[in-house]
N, C-alpha and C positions, 0 to 999 in steps of 0.2 A: 156863221155862212161858209166865209171864204178863209182861206190858209194861208195866207200869208200876200243870162237870157245867154265843140266838144267834138265828139264824134270820130269819124273815120280819121278826119283833117285833124282832131285832138289827140286820135292816139297816137301818129306819128308825131308829133309835139312830146305827149308823155312817154315817148320812149326814152328822152331824156331823162326823165323822171321817175321812170315806175311803171308805167302802164304801157310799155310797148310793143306794137303791132302796127305795121305798115301796110297800108291795104287801098286798095285802088278808092277813086272817090265814088261817092252814089251816081246813078245816071243823071240824076235830075235833082238841084240843089234849088232852083226859084221856086216860090208857090204858083207865081201867076203861069209858070210854063210848065208847071205839074198840071193847072186846069187845063190847060189851052191843050194840052198831051190827052186827058180824058175825052174831051171833046171829038178827038181828032178818032178817038178808037170807039166811039159810039156807047161811051159813059152819058149820054146826054141823061138821062133817066134818071141815075143816081145823083148825077149832080144838081138837078132841079129838087130832088127831094133833100138834099144836104141842103140847098140855097133855103129852100120853104121852112126847115126845122130852125135852121141857123134866125131866120126871119121871125119867127113866132117866137122862140126863146128872147131874142133880142128886145122885141116888143112888148113881152110881160116883164124884162128886167124895165124898161125903160116906164111902163104904166105904174109898177111898182114903188119907184124911186120917184115919177111925178107925186104919187099920193101920199108916200110916207115919208115922212122928212126925217124920220131917224134910220133910215133903212139908206138914203141915197149916198151916205161915207163908205158902209161896209160893200155896197153894190157896185162901186165905181169903177174897182180895178174888171170885175166881171163884163161891164158897160162898155169900157176900151176895150178888152180883149174882143168882145163881138164885134165893134166897129173895126176892128185892124184885120179879124178873119174876113166879114163882109167885106169889105175895101178889096181884098187881094181876088175874091169871086166877081167881085163887079168888072173890076178893072181887065179881068180875062176874059169878060165876055157875058159870063151866065147871067141869065135873065133876071132880075130881082123883083120882076113883078110887083103887084101892090102889096104894101106892107099889113099885116092883119092887125084888125081892131082888137085890141086887148083891154079888158078893163078889170083893175087891180081890185081883191077881196079890202073888203072896208077892215079888216081886222091884220094887224100885224103878221101874227103867226100864220095866218090863213096865206097873205101874201107873199110870206117866207116860201111854204108849202108848195104855192103854184110858181115858184121860181125855181124849186127844187126839181119839180114835176117837169118844167119846160126845159130844163137843163139835161136832166136824165133821158128824156125823149130825143134830146138832140146828139146827147153820147150813142143812142141807140143806133140811130141813124150814120153818126159816124163809122161804128164799127160795122155795119153792115155795108158802109162804103167801102172801107178797108178791106172786108171779107171776100165782097163781088166784084171789086174794080177790074176790069179789062187793063189798064193801065197800072203797072206798080207805082209811078209818079203819083197818081190819084190816091191809092190806097196810103203811101206813106203822108200824105198831105194829111188825109184825114185822120189817119192815126196820131200823128202831131198834135192837131185840133185836139184830139180828145185827151190828150197828154196833157195841153196846156189846162184844160178844167178840169184835172184832177190837181192839176198843181195850183190852183184857185182855191181848192176844197169845194166847188163848185156840186159835183158829185162824188163818189167813192170809188174805189178803185174798178178794175175792170173785171171781166171773167177769164179766166185762162182755160182754154179749150185743149192744151196738150199740143205737142208739137207733133205735127205730119213729116212724112218724108218728102225729098227732092231738094235742088238745088244746092248740091253737095258744096260747091264752090263758095257760095255764100255763108253755107251754115261751117264749112270750115275758117272762115274768116273771122265768124263771129266767136268760134271757138276759141281762136288766137287771142282776142279782145279778152275773153272769161277767164284763160290763162294768165294773163299778165294783169286783171283785176284783183285775183285771188293773191296774186304775188305781192302787190303794194297794199290790197285791204290788210293783210297779215300785219305788213309792219307800221302800216298805220298805227292798228291794233297793239301793236308791243312799244310803242310811243306815247301812247296814251294813258294817263294816269285814272284809274278808274276812282280813286278818290279826290282828285281834281276836277274832271272833267266827266263825271258817269252818264252824263245823256249822250254825249259824242263816243265815248266806250260802247254802250249798248247801242247804237244806230252801227255802227262798225261790226260790231258780233253779229247783229241780223244782216247786213249786208254781204259778210261772208258766208255767210250760210245759204244768203240767195244765190249766189255767185255761183257757189259750190253745187245747188242741186244744177242751175242752170248748165253749168260745165258736164257734171254728169248726165243729164238728158239729150244735150246734143251729142257729146261721146257715143251713147246709145243708139242714137239714131242714124250716125254714118257707121257705125258698125252694122248696122242691121240692113243698110242699103249696101253692103260689099267695100265700103270705104274706109282706109285707117286715119282715124282722128287725128290731126296735127297734135303734136307733142306741144308743152311749154318750152318755152327757152331757156336755159341753165341757170341764168340769171338776169336781172332789169338793172339797170341803171337805177339808183334809189335817191331821193331828196336828202339833204341834210336839214333834219329839222330841230336838233339839239338846241334846247332853248327857247323853242319856238312852238308852243303849242296851238296856239290860235290856226299855224297855217295846215295842222293835221286834217281839219273839218273840211278846210278849202280844196285841200291835194285829193280827198274823197269824194266831193261835187265834183270834182273835175273827173274823177273816174268813173260817176255816175253820168256826166254828159258824154263821155268818150264812149260807153258801152250802150247808151240809148240811142245814139246815133249808127251805133255798129247793127244794132237792130234795124234802125230805119234803113240802114243799108242792104239787110236782109230781106223788107218788107218790101223795098222797090226791084229788088229781084229776082221775087220768087213768084210762085203763082197762087191763084186765089187759096188752094185747100192747105198751104203751108202759111197763113197769116195769121190766124188765132194766136198762137202761141207768142208769136215777136211784137204782137200788138200790147197784148198783155206787159211783156217784157219791156219794151218801151215806156209804158205809161210807169209802171213800176220805178224805173229807173229814174224818170221824171218826179214821181212824189217822193222819190228817195232825196233829189236835189235837196227839197224843201226841210224833210226832216235834217239833213244835214246843215242846214243856215243857207243854202244856195237863194236866188231869187226866181220869181216866176219869170218865164219867158211865153213870148208867143207862138212858137215852134218847137216845142222839144224834139228830141230826137233828129233835127235837121240840120 
């Protein structure tokens, strides 16, 4: 059931090791501040719906863990993540209300389905919040929470609705990150033995294709808006991985974290009509971190 803690700041660091793009910091980096800002711009209804969905998912998980001993361990990371997310909303002043009364199904299989349904409902609310929030900070927070659930395997990936036009400066920033990611992923792939590390080699191939498609989409949208897409740097500083194959996957995880936070910057900087595609990209990068051996985080993309 469960699947297994970058970004613009990381991109600056990775400039010395292969993913080099220097970018301005995201507008808001503290989760509590994001919630407070949301309340200030009349996102109260969205925030209340998010708090209710989180409370229901949390109560469902706790009810199932209380009734089914065999599911207590597998669901422990999800219960912990819910507590951490709820604490941010509570501390920022979001009204938690009365916790819902949830009864766990008697059969373990039915109990697992109940958890999956509650988590899917939560993610649906998170994605709606990311799409509709007036506050870019709240949009980023909601997308990051959804990405954390995907990292744990609590839900499948999120839909990709395509990239809309607008926010050219933020799009150029993300395009620069994708150029750097492609350069480094090509290098990492060349340093990876397909016979010794077949899973890593396959994951790197898939990552390269995904980032190539994102780069092409970003360039197309920028050209359609009349802007000249930023070009890749002639070269990027590369790490010496000779004789250290274990570092390949770790460096690839750093690439995905960096790009995920670049998409977080786009989310926080853009209008609602632009948020569907970067939300999906952020979540995909978060999931790819796990595929490459990374650890789940509370707020991927932040």
